[in-house]
C-alpha positions in Angstrom: -70.0 -73.3 197.8 -66.9 -71.0 198.2 -63.5 -72.3 199.3 -61.1 -70.0 201.2 -57.8 -69.4 199.6 -56.0 -68.4 202.8 -55.9 -65.5 205.3 -57.3 -62.3 203.7 -58.5 -64.2 200.6 -61.8 -63.2 199.0 -62.5 -66.9 198.5 -62.7 -68.8 195.3 -66.1 -69.9 193.9 -66.5 -73.2 192.0 -65.4 -73.0 188.4 -67.6 -70.7 186.4 -67.6 -68.7 183.1 -69.5 -65.9 181.5 -71.8 -65.9 178.4 -73.3 -62.9 176.8 -76.9 -62.5 175.5 -77.6 -59.8 172.8 -79.8 -56.8 173.6 -81.5 -55.4 170.5 -82.7 -51.9 169.6 -86.2 -52.7 168.4 -86.6 -49.5 166.4 -83.2 -49.6 164.7 -83.3 -53.5 164.5 -79.7 -53.6 165.6 -77.7 -55.4 168.4 -76.5 -52.6 170.7 -75.3 -54.5 173.8 -75.1 -57.7 175.8 -76.0 -58.9 179.3 -73.3 -61.0 181.0 -74.7 -64.2 182.5 -72.9 -66.7 184.7 -72.5 -70.4 184.0 -71.1 -72.9 186.5 -69.1 -76.0 185.7 -71.2 -78.2 188.0 -74.4 -77.4 186.0 -76.3 -75.8 188.8 -78.0 -72.5 188.1 -76.6 -69.1 189.2 -79.6 -68.6 191.4 -78.8 -71.8 193.3 -75.2 -70.8 193.8 -76.1 -67.2 194.8 -78.7 -68.6 197.3 -76.1 -70.9 198.8 -73.7 -68.0 199.0 -76.3 -65.8 200.7 -76.9 -68.5 203.4 -73.1 -68.4 204.1 -73.0 -64.6 204.1 -70.8 -64.7 201.0 -73.2 -63.5 198.2 -71.2 -60.3 197.6 -67.9 -62.2 197.4 -69.4 -64.5 194.7 -71.0 -61.6 192.8 -67.7 -59.7 192.7 -66.0 -62.9 191.3 -68.7 -63.3 188.7 -68.4 -59.7 187.6 -64.6 -60.0 187.4 -65.0 -63.1 185.2 -67.5 -61.2 182.9 -65.2 -58.2 182.6 -62.2 -60.3 181.5 -64.4 -62.3 179.1 -65.9 -59.1 177.6 -62.6 -58.2 176.1 -63.3 -60.7 173.3 -66.7 -59.2 172.4 -67.1 -57.3 169.1 -66.5 -53.5 169.4 -69.5 -51.2 169.6 -71.5 -53.1 172.2 -72.2 -52.1 175.8 -72.2 -54.8 178.5 -74.3 -55.1 181.6 -73.6 -57.2 184.7 -75.8 -58.1 187.6 -75.4 -57.2 191.3 -77.5 -57.1 194.5 -77.6 -53.9 196.4 -74.8 -54.8 198.9 -72.4 -55.5 196.0 -72.6 -51.9 194.8 -70.7 -51.0 198.0 -67.9 -53.6 197.7 -64.6 -51.8 197.7 -63.2 -53.9 194.9 -66.1 -53.0 192.5 -64.6 -49.8 191.0 -61.3 -51.5 190.2 -63.1 -54.5 188.7 -65.3 -52.4 186.4 -62.3 -50.3 185.4 -61.3 -53.3 183.2 -64.3 -52.8 180.9 -63.1 -50.8 177.9 -66.6 -50.2 176.6 -69.8 -48.6 177.9 -71.2 -50.7 180.8 -74.2 -50.9 183.1 -74.9 -52.5 186.5 -78.3 -54.3 186.8 -79.8 -54.0 190.3 -81.2 -57.5 190.7 -84.6 -58.4 192.2 -84.7 -58.8 196.0 -84.8 -56.6 199.0 -81.8 -54.4 199.8 -80.8 -52.4 202.8 -78.6 -50.1 200.7 -80.2 -46.8 200.0 -81.3 -46.6 196.4 -80.2 -43.0 196.0 -76.8 -44.1 197.2 -76.7 -46.8 194.5 -77.7 -44.2 191.9 -74.9 -41.9 193.1 -72.3 -44.8 193.1 -73.0 -45.8 189.5 -73.0 -42.2 188.3 -69.6 -41.6 190.0 -68.2 -44.7 188.3 -69.4 -43.5 184.9 -71.8 -46.3 184.1 -75.5 -46.9 183.6 -77.9 -48.1 186.3 -80.5 -50.6 185.4 -83.4 -51.8 187.5 -83.7 -55.5 186.6 -86.8 -57.7 186.9 -89.3 -54.9 186.8 -92.8 -56.2 187.6 -91.7 -58.6 190.3 -92.2 -58.2 194.0 -89.2 -55.9 194.9 -88.6 -54.3 191.5 -91.7 -52.2 191.7 -92.6 -48.6 190.9 -91.2 -47.4 194.2 -87.8 -48.9 193.5 -87.8 -47.3 190.0 -88.8 -43.9 191.4 -86.2 -44.0 194.2 -83.3 -45.3 192.1 -84.0 -43.2 189.0 -82.3 -45.7 186.8 -81.0 -45.1 183.2 -82.9 -48.2 182.0 -85.7 -50.4 183.3 -85.8 -54.1 182.4 -89.2 -55.8 182.4 -88.9 -59.3 183.7 -89.9 -62.2 181.4 -92.6 -63.6 183.8 -94.9 -60.6 183.8 -94.2 -60.1 180.1 -95.2 -63.6 179.3 -98.4 -63.0 181.4 -99.2 -60.1 179.1 -98.5 -62.2 176.0 -101.1 -64.7 177.2 -103.6 -62.2 178.6 -103.5 -58.5 177.5 -105.5 -57.6 180.7 -102.4 -58.6 182.7 -100.8 -55.3 181.6 -102.7 -53.5 184.4 -100.5 -55.2 187.0 -97.3 -54.0 185.2 -98.6 -50.5 184.5 -97.3 -48.9 187.8 -93.8 -49.9 186.9 -94.2 -48.8 183.3 -95.5 -45.4 184.5 -92.6 -45.0 186.9 -90.1 -45.7 184.1 -91.8 -43.1 182.0 -91.7 -40.6 184.9 -88.0 -41.0 185.3 -87.3 -41.1 181.6 -85.9 -44.6 181.6 -86.2 -46.6 178.4 -87.5 -50.1 178.7 -85.8 -53.4 177.9 -88.3 -56.3 177.7 -86.8 -59.7 178.6 -88.2 -63.0 177.4 -88.8 -62.3 173.7 -88.7 -65.9 172.6 -91.1 -65.8 169.7 -91.6 -63.5 166.7 -95.0 -62.5 167.9 -93.6 -61.2 171.1 -92.0 -58.3 169.3 -95.3 -56.5 168.7 -96.3 -57.0 172.4 -93.0 -55.6 173.6 -93.3 -52.6 171.3 -96.9 -52.1 172.5 -95.5 -51.7 176.0 -93.3 -48.9 174.7 -90.1 -51.0 174.8 -87.1 -49.5 173.1 -84.9 -52.6 173.6 -85.5 -56.3 173.7 -83.7 -59.5 174.8 -84.6 -63.2 174.6 -84.0 -66.4 172.7 -85.6 -65.0 169.5 -83.1 -62.1 169.6 -80.0 -64.1 170.4 -78.8 -66.9 172.6 -76.4 -66.6 175.6 -73.0 -67.2 174.0 -69.4 -67.2 175.0 -67.7 -64.0 173.9 -65.3 -65.6 171.3 -68.3 -67.1 169.6 -70.6 -64.1 169.7 -69.6 -62.8 166.2 -70.8 -66.1 164.7 -74.0 -65.9 166.7 -74.6 -62.4 165.5 -74.0 -63.4 161.9 -76.5 -66.2 162.3 -79.0 -63.8 163.9 -78.8 -61.5 160.9 -79.3 -64.4 158.5 -82.3 -65.7 160.5 -84.2 -62.5 161.4 -82.3 -59.7 159.6 -81.1 -57.9 162.7 -77.9 -55.9 162.2 -74.9 -55.7 164.6 -71.5 -53.9 164.7 -68.9 -55.5 162.5 -71.4 -57.2 160.2 
């Protein structure tokens, strides 16, 4: 999974790159940011690589490498967009993280990924505040990204996972299972991003949940940074959404 580069080396993960998926303000109908997503040259998914790294005790090493790659790639994004990157709880404590994030010359956020963490959520909140970024709770509606996590972390943004969202699309009654997380987001004043908006009809469902922002294939595909301007132009042609620089 990760080869060592010598004594004291952080290790070098297999070849990887970053792509960026647009995040759209559903009221202003405008692209306002992007989430950085990892892609690996061997074709395996980021989840598979992260699981392998976790078994070797090197998940944090890999996540720092992925964040560093995303930060470098983000320099080619159009101006006026914020960028979010993903991290498990332990990665928030990595001593290299502040210097890595300092390379982002635009507003940024850290998405606390799904999964249990031994790191105190109030500490995570304080770390991100001190670094000057946004804290996002990712995958809301899944096992660990529940109402308790939202209330303890007091994030700036809550992201609703696509799986519970698609359940609501198929069955409106499924909203009851997501309601505790939605109520917690309202209590801490965190706007919602709904992930998984892949069809035009999903927009009304997302807005019905109170979502301010949306993300999904209907709103833009994950795209390398140098090609994102072309993707945003195509997005405006296809569904009329605006974006900086267009």
